[in-house]
BAMI-993564 format. One record per atom (N, C-alpha, C, O, CB): x, y, z. Coordinates in pm, whole numbers, plus 50000, padded with zeros to 5 digits. Glycine has a CB too. Layout:
BEGIN
XYZ...
END
This chain:
BEGIN
306366997048847305276989248788304576981348899305246975348983305796979648677303246981348898302476974549002302626959448994302936953848888301006978248991302406952849110302486938349114301306932349038300246938449026302506933249261301506920248987300456913448912299536906249009299986898549093301056903548809298216908748996297236902849086296116896349006295526902648918296656913549182295826883849036294736876548970293466877749056293336870949158295116861448947292556886249015291316887749089290256878349030290546870248942290826902449085289036879549080287956870649038287676872048888287446862048820286676873749118287696884348836287486886048693288596879648611288326873848506287376900848659289836880648657290946874748583290746859748566290956854348458292286877548655290346853048673290116838648664288936835548572288966825548500289856832748804287916844048573286806842248480287296843148336286946834748253285706852848506288106853248306288626854948170289476842948129289376838248016289446867848160290316838048220291156826348190290286814248155290526807448056292076823048310289276811748238288416800048217287626801148088287466791348016287466798248335287126813148057286356814747935287226813547811286756808847707285656828247935288476817747819289376815847705289636800947683289726796347569290706823447727289766793247792289906778847780288666772547718288776763347637290176772647916287486777447755286206772847699286176775347548285806766447472285016780047767286556787347506286596790547363287596781547291287286775847186286956805347341288796780247346289856772647280289476757947264289816751747164291166773847359288776752447362288356738447355287466736047234287696726747157287626734247483286446744447217285526742347106286166745746972285866739246872284266750647125287036755746968287736758646844288606746846801288616743046684288606771346860289326741046897290216729946865289466717046836290006708146771291176727746978288226715846883287466703446865287036701246721286836689746680286236703546954286896711846643286346710446508287176700946421286606692546352286266723946441288476702246424289316693746341289256679046379288986670546294290736698346348289496675646507289496661546548288136654446532288106642446509289926660446691287016661846544285726655146531285296653346385284336646146357284666663046604286016659746293285596659646153285576645646091284646642746015286516668546074286546636846119286456623346062285166616046101284586608946019287656615046105284736617846225283506611346271282276617646205281356610646164283386612346425282286630946194281166637746130281096634445981280006632745927281286652946151282236633645916282266630145774281706616145751280976613745655283696630945718282046606945840281536593145827280026592745847279316586145770282236583945929279526599745949278086599645978277276605745864276226600545827277806607146107277766616945810276986624445711277436621545568276906627245473277096639345738278426612645553278946608945421279456621345345279076623845230277846601845338280316628845412280836641245354282176638745285282926629845323280996651945463282456646645184283766646245119284766654045205284376661045298283706652144974286046652645174287066660445244286826675445224286986683345317288476656545194286446679245103286216693345074285076698845159285196709745216285916695344926283986691445167282856695945249283246696345396282836705345469281656686745228284016686545439284506686745577285336699045605285206705245711285326674345605286196702845511287046714545529286236727445536286686737345594288056715345416285036727245476284196739245481283836743045624283566754845651282946737045399283806733545716283496736745855284566745845914284246755645982283366723845939285836742745889286926750945940286926764545871287196774845934288286743945920286626764645741286556777345669285426786045724285576798145739286356774845519284276779745754283146787245808283496793245943283116804545972281906778245821284206785746026284626790946156285526803146137285356813246205285366780046239286476802246043287386813346017286626825545964286946836846000288476809145918285636823145878284826834245825284036840745939283886853045943283856829145714283546832646031282876838146149283806846946231283386857446281282336826846236285056842746244286046850846315286226864446247286306874746314287396843546322286286864246116286466876746040285266886046063285446897946087286646873745888284056880446055282856888446077282816894346216282436905846234281626880046054283206886446316283226891346453284256902446470284016912246541283506879946551285396900846405286416911146414285956924446357286346935046406287656906646341285126923846254284626936046191283526942846272283366954946266284116932946052282766935046348281566940646413281656941646564280786947746625280396932246379282666935946626282686934846773282716948446843282026950346943283866926746816283526957846792283626970846860282286978146858281886983946958284706979646793281586977746743280286984346733279276977646827278506984446894279766983946587279286964346830278346957146916278616960047064277676961547142278436942046889279896960647102280236963447242279796977547280279316979747392281746961847265279946987147188279507000747215277977001447224277427009247302280037010347107277306993347143275846993747137275206986347254274236991247314275356987847006275726974647287275076965947386275846964447516275296959847616274846952347326277106968347517277916967047638278726954247640278336944147584277036967647760279856954947706280776943647711280156931247775280346920147726282026947447785279436933147883278866921747955277916913747867277956901447866278146926448081277056920647796276096913847708276816906147598276446894847567275126923847646277846912347539278566905747431279356893847482279416883447416279496915647361279976895147600280756884147655279886871947684280176860947638281486888547782278816873947761277966862447797277126857747679276756846047671277066866047914276816866947587276166862647463277076853747381276616844347316275746874747381278386856647384279356848147315279446834347377279556824347306280716854647315279386833847509279386820747579278186812547535278326800847499279376822647733277016818747537275786811747497275806808247349275356797447309274556820247529276336817347266276376814847123277276803347085276946795346998276816827247051278436802447152279326791147127278636778047165278756768147094280646792747205277926778147277277196766147319276096762547219275916750847185276576768247459275356772647171274296770047074274856764246945274276755046887273516782847045275996769546899276626764346779277066749946796276916741746706277806772946740277636746746914278076733046941276886723446943276976712346890278826732447075275776727647004274576719247005274056716946864273666705746829273486725747091274046727446784273576726246646274486716846567274006709346482273526739946579275766717246594276716708346527276426693746561276546684946476278156711946566276046691346688275816677546731274516671746676274446659846646275796676946882273496680146662272196674946620271956676646471271046670346416271096681846696272736684746404272546687246261272726674546181273736667646194273506697946212271766671446098271836659146019272216661245875272116652145793270516652146024272656673445842273036676445704274186686445705274356694045801271826682145623274966686345598276146694945592275786709645602276516717345665276906692545464274666713645541274296727745545274046732345688274286743945721273056730245459273566723245773273316726645913274616727145991274846736546067272346716445975275466716945974276696716346052277696727146011278416732546096277336702646038277746730445882278606741545838278076754645896278856763145939278676742345683276756756245897276156768045959276476768646108276696779446163274656768045937276476757046173276826756646315278256761246339278526768546434276636742446370279166757046252280556761446264280676776546244281476783046310281436754146162279876782046154279856796546132279376803746257279946813946297278966800246011278316798546320277796804346444278866803946553279076813746624276526796946490279526792546567280586791146668281706801146640282226807446733281146776846669282076802546514283156811646480282796826146508283616833746560283516810146335281556830046475281156844046493280916847446640281556856446695279906847046412279996840346703279646843646841280766839946938280986846947037278356836446881281466828946911282596825346995283706835746988284356838447090283136811846954283936841446872284986851446859284586864546924285456871846971285326853746712283296867746928282876879347006283286877447152283736886947217281336881446995283126865347203283586862247338285096864247348285576870447443283216847747375285836859147251287296860447252287726875047254288616878847330287906853347130287096883347171287426897547164287216904147299288056911947344286586904747057286096901147365285826907147495286826902547601287226910347687284396903847539287226889947596288206884847692289516892547677290086897247775288446869647671289986893847554291266900547529291216915247569292136920347632291656899247381290136921947533290026936247562289906938847712290556947847765288816942147489289066931047780288866933447923290086929548005290416936348103287656925647972290766918847968292016915348037293046926348021293766929748115292566902047984293126931947900294086942647875293766954847962294676960748022294076946547727292496958747969292106970348049292286967648198292696976548274290666974148021291986955448241292086952348384293536952748432293796957548542291486938548412294476947848352295856946348402296826956848350297966957248395296366932948367296416965148256297236976448215298656972648180298886964848088297246986548323299616978148252301036975748224301426961148240302456956848187301896984348314300616953448313300886939048333300066930448237299946918348258300586935048478299516936448132298656928848040299416917247974298816906947946298096938047932300716918847950301486908147885301456895447968301306884347915302936912447861301596897048101301546885448189300176878948187300056866748178301926889448332299126887148196297756881848196297426874848065296856863848066296756893048222297766880947953297446875047823298236862247799297716852647741297736885047711299486861947844300296849847825299796838647915299706827147871301776852647854299476841848041298936831648131297616826148079297396814048084298746837448271296746834848031295446830147982295626820647864294846811247847294566841947941296636823047784296876814447668297516801147705297496791747625297736821647569298086800047824298556787047872297356777747891297346766547840299356788548005296356782647964295156774547986294456771647854293946760547833294186781548082294426781547763293796779447633294486768247557293816759847496293826792347551295816768147559296546757647488296286743947551296166733947480298056760747489296206743447684295936730647751294526725547716294346713647690296076732147905293546734547714292186730447677292106726247531291416716647497291196741847704292826733447445292846729747304293496716047286293036707947205293596740247222294566713447360295216700447352294366689147407294486677747364296526700847424293486692447504292626682147561291476678247471290936667247483292096686847692291096687147379289936684347293290096671647211289206663147216289706696047199291206669747135291326657447057291426644947144290946634247105292526658146968292046646247261292156634747351290776630347400290466618447403293076638047470289946640047439288616636847488287716631547377286946622147398287986649047551287816637347259287006632547146287376618147113286496609847091287206641647022288666615347109289106601547081288666591847189288256580647159290606601147068288756596247315288366587447426286866584747425286456573247440288786593647561286056595047408284606593147407284146585347284283146578247289283896606647411284876586647173284496579447051284556564447070283906556946997285416583546935285326559947168285456545547196284396540547293284356528747325286836542547252283526549547338282476545747433281116546147363280996550347248282486555147558280096541847436278746541947382278226556147363277336558547282277806534247473278786565647437278356579647426278746585347291277986593147233278966588047539279906581647240280386586847113281126600047128281246605447238279226588447018281616605247015282426617447018281686629447075282306638847124282896620746879280366629247068279586640447121279756642147271279526652947325278116638547089280166631447339280386632347483281406642947520281276649547623280826619047537282436644747436283446654847463282836668847457283166677347540284596653647363281956671247360281326684347349280346686647464280226697747515280606685647215279636676047504278746677547620279546681247744279076689047827277956664547645280746675747758281596679047872282006693847866282016700647968282856670047874282336698647746282666712747730281496721847763281676732247825283146715447590280296717847721279096725647752278826725847903278406736047958277896719947678279066714547968278866714148113279846723348184279496730048281279016699648165281086723648134282086732648193281676747248176281826755248268283466730248128281146750648058280686764248034279536768048126279486779248177280256765947890278616758748147277486761348236277966763448380277436772048451276486749648231278956755648422279496757048558280186770648575280036777148678280486745548589280946774748474281606787848479280566798848493280726807948574282466790248353279486798048414278436808148420277756808248557277446818848611277396805648310277536796448612276876795348743277706802148852277146808748940276646780648778279016800448847279886805648953280226820348932280336827849029281176797348959280396824648807280986837848780280046847748712280476858848680282206836048696278786844348689277936852848607277816867148660277726876548582276556846748596277816868848790277636882148849278936890048863278926901248912276996880848984280046884248819281336891148829281346903348738281106901848618282496881548794281626915348790281656927348705282846927348611283906922048643281676939948791282656933448493283726934648394284366948448403283716958048442283166932148252285656949348369286306962548369285636971748268285246967348160287806961148336285496984548301284906994048206285876997148093287086995248106284507007048278285327001947982286177006047872286917018747908286437026847987285357008147744288107020547850288907032447878288467044147791287517043147714290387029447854289167055447806288707068547761288107069147621286927072647606289817077847768288897065947518288437068447381287167060747349286257066047284289527064847281287087048247394285907040147364284757043647457283597043447415286237025247375285057046947582283997050147677283257062847636282057064247664284567051747817283947072047572283307084447529282897084047382282417093947328284237096147552283087072147317282667069947179283367079247080282827082146974281167071647168284557083847113285287091847015285847082746908286357071946938286427099947084285757086946785286307079346674287717084546646287887095246589285407080446547288707077146686290087081046664290797070046588290437058246596290807084046798291797074046514292547064246438293457056346530294047061746624293357070946327293557043646502294517035446576295927039546535296157042446417294277020246551296887039746629298237044346598298967034846503298607023146490299047045946726299997040346437300767032346341301377020046407301477009446345301867040846278301777021446532302367010046602301426998346613301856986846606302817014146739300127001146631299156990246637299166982446506299186970146507297756995546666299146989546394299086982746265300346974546239300296964146173298886992746153301496979346290302726971646276302606958346350302926947746295303946979646330302126958946474301996946546551300826938146503300846925946518301826949746699299806944546446298706937046385299236928446270298836916946255297606946546336300126934146189300736926546080301546914846136301516903846080301626935645994302276917246245303056906446307302126895546360302456883746351303936911946420300976899546415300006889546463299516880646349299436868546365298806896546528299196886746236298756878846121299846869146078299566857446051298366888046004301076874046071302196865446031302396854046132302676842746093303486873646019302256857146261302446847046365301376836246360301676824346370302456853546503300106840546344299016830746335299156822446209298926810346211297656837946338299526828746097299736821445973300836811045988300716799845940300076831045858301906814946056303026805746080302566793946166302846782446134304206813246148301866797046275301416786546367300496776646300300666764546314300716792746487299506781646226298536772646165299096765046045298616754146013297316780446122300086770645980300766763245873301466750945931301426740145872301786772245800302106752746046302776741446111301776731446167301986719346157303696746546222300686736446227299666727446280299076718946167298836706946184298556735346351298826725246052298166718345942299066708645869298596698245822297626728345845300376711645857301216704145764302456697645824303166690445753301626713145657302746699845952303976693946007303886678646014304906671845998304246699546146302696673146038302566658546039302896652645902303586642445893301146654346081302396659045796302716654445661304196655745630304776647245564301906662245558304806666445680306246668445657307046657345726307956651545666306696682245710306706654445852307396643745924307196630245856308106621945854306916643146068306016628245801305706615445737306386613945601307086604145577304216614045720306186623745514306646622245375308076626645352308766620745269305756630045285308536636745424309896641945402310906635245497311966630745455309936657245422310546634645625311456628445724311356613345721312326606445755311146633645865310196607945681310056593445668309596586245792309926574545810311316587745625308836593045879308376586646003307156577845983306866569346068308076597246106306436579545874305176572345856304026580545909304216589345993305226558745926302826577745861301666586145890301316586346038301106597046095300476581345810301236574546103300806574146242301816580446336301456588546421300546559746284303096576846320304136582546406304286597446381304506605146474305476575446384304176601446255304266615646222303176623746289303426634546342304206617546073301946618446286300826625446349301006626346500300756636846560299506618446317301446615346562301656615346707302776624846747302726630846854301976601246755303796626046662304946634446695304606649246698305336657046759306056632046595303506653146634303106667246635302756671746777302776683746805301916669546541302436662346866302146665947005303326673147068303146681147160301796653547086304546670347020305736676947071305656692047046306106700047128307006671147007305076695846933304906710146901304026716847006304336727847053304286711846760302916710247044301996716147141302596716347281302376725647358300676708547141303356705847314304046705847444305026717447451305096724447551304786692347467305786719447342306716730647337305996743947350306496753047416307516730247208304816745147286304056757647290303586760747433303646772247477302846756847196303126750547505302706752547643303886757047728303776766447806302086739647701305026750347712306216754047789306666768247756307096775647844307366744147761306556771947628306936785447588306046795947653306536806547693306876786847439304756793247664303856802747726304066803447876303996814247935302416799147695304326792147939304606792148083305856800348111305846808948199304796777748135306926797848035308186804948058308016819948034308486828048114309286799247967307366823547926307226837747894306286845047988306436857048009306746839347752305316837948046304446844448144305246848848266304886858648331303316835048185306316841648298307196845548408308176856248363308426865948435307966833348463308736854648245309736864048196309156877948175309876887848189310336859048066307856879048141307256892248120307236900648246307046912848238305846890648067307416894648362307416902048487308656910548504308646920248580307286892648603309746907148433310986914648452311776917148323312886922448328311866907448549311206913448208311886915448080310966922947984309776919647977312326901948018311456932947910310606940147814309946930647715310586921447664311426950647739308676933047687307906923947601308486923547460308576912847399306436928247597308876935147407309456935547272310726927247265310966920347166309746949947230311536927747369312766919647373312426904847370313066897047298313586923047499311426900847450311016886747450310476882547314310756871447268309956884447558309706891347249309146887947119310246885847016310196876246938308186898847072311236894547015312356892746923313086879646952313476872446860313336904546933313276876647081313956864347119313176852047073313766842547022314166863747270311856852347090311036840847051310986839246899310946827946849309626842347106310976850346826311056849446680312396843446638312476835946540310866863446615313446846646714314746840446689314736825546717315316817646641315806847146773314066821546827313956807246859313206799946748313606788946708313226805246994312126806046699311376799946590312266798446467312246788046401310126808446556313046808946436313926808246318314936797046327315146789746230314646821346301315576795546443316576784946461315906771346463316356761946396317376787146591314806770146541314136757246552313556752546421313696740846385313046758046655312906761646348312306757646221313376754146118313206744646042311416768646168314456761646114315536758546019316076744546043316336736945949316676768846030316246741146171316726727746206315706717146166316066706646113317036726846357314426719846193313346710646156313286708646004313146697445956312006715746208313396719445931313266719345786314426712245718314246705245618313156733645735315626714045773316826708645708317226694945759317916687545688317976718145727316806691345879317216678545938316566666845863315446667945812316846677946087317276655945858316716643745798316756632045895316316621045861317456640145670317276634346015317236624246120315976626446203315756637546253318526624946210315136616246219313856618146289313976624146427313196633046463313156605146300314936619746506315086625046642315356639946643314796647246724316206617846714316226644446553316546658746545315336666546496315056677346548317746661046451314636661146398313466668146343312386669946448311786680646458312916660546223312116659546527311076660446629311496670146739310686678246786310786646446690312766669446781313266679046881313126693346830312696702246903314746676046915313486695446703313416708846645311976713746635311726725746649314066708846506311026704646611309616708446607309166713246745308426722946756308746696746559309606706346850309296710646986309916724147018309296732547083309766700347086311146726346972311816739246992311056750346919310896761346971313276738446942310616747346798309826756946722308526760146795308116771746802309526751646581307876749846849306656751946925306866760847046305996768847080306096738646969308026759547112308346767847228308296782547189307726790747262309736764347285308886785947075308876799847029307516804146978307036815047011309896801846922306896795546897305596798946836304536801246943303706810246930305146787846740304546793147049303546794247153303496807947218302436812247265303786783947257304626814947220304686828047285304376839547191304106850647236306046830147345304396837147060304276848246964302946855546976302926867846983304446843046824301826848246977300526854846978300306863047105299996874947093299426844546964300456857447226300196865647345301146877547359300716888247402300286857247468302416875847323303356887047334303016898147235303026909847271304796882247311302716894447111302376904447010301036910947042300866923047023302336898146869300076903147089298786908647129298986919047239298346929647237297846897447177299846916047334300116925547442300666938647389300246949347432301086919447542301596938047296302166950247239301136957947158301076970247165303376946847151300316950647081299276957347000298266964447089297866975747059298556947046911297856958147199296886964247289297516975147376296806983847426296256953647376298826974647393299506985247468299506998347390299237008947446300936980947501299816997647261299867009847181298467014847146298307026147100300667007547054297447006447167296057010647144295257008747272294127003847269295407002747026295857012547386295287009347516293917015447539293097009547610296207013847624293637027147480292337033447504291297029547399290207035247396292497048447506291627019847314290697014947213290736999747208290816993747101291027020947072290696993547326290926979147337289886970947262290226960747201290946975047481288606975147264287576967447195287826967247044287786956646981286176973347224288096979046987288356979846843289616972246806289646965046707288456994446799290676973946887291946967346858291806952146866292316944946781293036972246954291116947346971290946932946987290096927146874290346916046828290296929847122289096934846829288296930246717289116928746590288956919046516287156939746692289996938346565290856937546447291846926146457292226920246356291596950646427292276923046580293156911446600292446898646558293026890146491293616910546748291176897246598290416885346559290156884946409290156874246349289096884846634289926896546350289796897346205291056892146137290976883946045289506911846160292226897046181293486892546122293726877746145294226870846056294626900446179293386872946264293586858646294292716850046203293176839946151293246855646441291466854246184290586846746095291096846345952291046835945887289206852846096291606857645903292176858045768293366848545757293496841345658292596872345731294226848645859295416840045855295046825245859295596817145785296346843345973294086821645947293666807645957292996803045829293156791545788292706805846075292256812045766291556808645642292536806645527292356797645445290556819445608293556815145519294396815445400295696807445410296076800845313294736829545369296376807945524297736802645531297846787645503298646783745418298316805645666297076779045573297206764745543296866761245398297486752645337296316756745635295856768345344295466765945205296606769945111296926762545018294186773845170297226781545135298326786045049299496776345052300076773244948298796799945092299836771545173300956762245182300616749145111301476743345044301316759645330299376744545124298966732345054299006734144903299426725044831297576728245096298586745744855298636748544711300066748644660300356743444552297956761944680300976754644738302386754744699302966740644700303806737244616303186763844793302526732444797303006718644804302556710644682303316702544629302526711844932301316712944637300836706344516301576711244392301836703444300299336708744500301916724044390302576729944274304056726444267304606724944158302406744944276304696725144381306126722244386306346709444468306266698344415306926734244447306616711044595306716699744688306496705344827306646717344849308096692244677306146696644922305916701245058307206707045117307176717145188305386689845147308316700745087309606705645138309876719845087310306728445164310746696245096309646722344959309856735644904308816745644955309136757244980309826735144752307576741044971306516749945017306776755145157306346766145191305176742745013307476747245238307716751145377308616763345389308776768845499308316739545452309216767645279310026779745284309176791745325309686801545378310686782445147307856790845302306966801945338306946804145489306776815445535305546799245286307126793345567307136794745713308346802945757308226811845840307156780845781309506799745700310706807445731310546822045690310986831045761311936801345661309926824345576309726837945527308806845845620309076857545648309136837645385307736839645669306836846245762307576850545889307356861545940305666836945798308436841845940309196844746061310156856446039310266865246124309966832346108310846856445926311806867045897311116880545885311586890545939312586863845769309996880945814309266893545797308786898845932308886910845959308066891745701308266889946016307796894046148308956899646231308806909846298307146882246222310106893146226311276897746301311696911746256311996920346338312446887846285311706913846126312116926846070311156937846116311596948746152312176926245915309856935146115308876945246156309076948946302309106960846336307446940146134309206938846390309376941646533310686948946558310716958346636309336928646614311756944646493313046950946512313046965346463313766973746517314126943146440312226968246363312186981746305311376991446389311557003646378311616981246165310486986146472309636994846554310356997246687310296989046779308196988446577311037008646696311907011346809311247019246920311817020847028313107018446763310037024346895309347031846998309037022547115308467011847093308037038346942309387026247238309137017347353307657015247376306877024847383309767022947480307267002647388305866999347417305836988447522306396977647502305116994847289305186991147631304996981047734306276975647790306306964247836304196969947681307346983447786308606978947842309496972947740310606968647772308386969347951
END
C-alpha cells in the first residue's frame, strides 16, 4: 500500500470541509439570538435546522447529475459561494420566511460542496482514503466546535453574533484566494464515461450503517444535555456545559483513528468503535453518578466521532468508480437522519420518558454492529 501524502488539493479539501462544518454547526447556537430579534417561536426556530436537512437531502439526490453536467470544479466552488450567499441572507433577512430560506440554501449548496469534497478526496487517495477522510473530519469537528464559542464571544461585543459568521466568510474568501486554481482529481471510470451502473450491495450495507451512525450522533447531540440535567441531576447549565466532553471525545477519536487506519483494517476499526460506543453509552445510560456519566459521555464521543469517516471510507471503497453518486447518497442519508432522529427521540421522550427513549440509541448501535459484522467481504483492508 502506498504511503499517505497530503498534497495541495488535500489541504484544500480539509479546509473546505472545516468551512462547511463551521456554518452547519453555527445554525443551532445562533438560533436563540435570531429568535429574539425576529420574535420567533421555538417551532419556527427549529424550521431552520429542518430546512438545512431538507437541503442536504435535495443535494444528495441531485449532486451526481450536476457534477456530470457541470463538472466537479464548478460544483465545488459553486458550493463555497452558495454557502456564503446563504449565510449572508441569514444575517440580513428580517423575516422568518427569508431566514428559513437562507438555511435551505446553505443546506443545499453547502452539501453540494460536501459531496464534492468527499468524492474527490476518495479518488485522490484511493486505498488511503480512510486516513484522508478521518483527518479531514478532525478539522471539521474542531471548526464545528469553534462555531458556538465564537458566536457566544461576538454576541458580547458591539459587533454581535453576526461577527462569527463574518469571520467564517472571511476564512472562505481567503481559502478561495489561495487555492482557487488548484486542480481537482478527475472522476474514475464508471462516472467519467457516464455509464449507468448499479451501486454494489456492499455500498448499500454501509450506507445503512452511515444513516444509523448519523442518527445516533445527532440524537446524542440533541438530547444528552437534557439527559444529564433531568435524569442525572446536573442542572441545566452544568448539563449543557458537560456536553463539550462528547465533542472532545469525538475529536480524540478521529485523531486516534486517523493514525490507526495506516496499519489496521478499516472494518476492524469500525467494529471496535461501535463496541466502544456500546460500552460507553451503556455506562452513560445506566450511571447515576455525575462523574461516571460525564466520563461515559466522553467515551461514547470517542467512538461516535470515528463512525462517520470510517463508514464513509468503506462505502466509497466498494463504490470507488462511482464516488460522486455514492457521496451524494451519503449526504441524502445524512440529511434524512438529521431530520428524523432527534425528532423521533423527542417524540418518544414525550410519550414515555427521556430515559426510556434513549434505548433507541443503543438499538441503533447494535443494528449497525450487526450489519458491519455480517458483511465479510474484504473492503479497504
